[in-house]
C-alpha positions, 0 to 999 in steps of 0.5 A: 499500500502506498503511503498516501493510500495508507492514511485514507485506509485508516480513516475509512476502515479503522474509524469507520468513515466509509460514507460522508454525509453532505453537510456543506463544503466548509464543514466537510472540508474541516472534517477532512482536514481534522481526520487526516491530521489525526491520521498522521498522528496515529500513523506516527505514534510509535515514533512519537512515543519512542521520543517520550520514553527514556 
């Protein structure tokens, strides 16, 4: 799986967002930005936690 596709797979499969309801362009854009930002944190959690642990 490509690096870009992995982020969308996390959003769709792990969090269950397979269908998006239309709520307006601004709300849908905001949802997408937040979901993908949290996906980046989720995918790099091992690297981030390695920096915290002694």
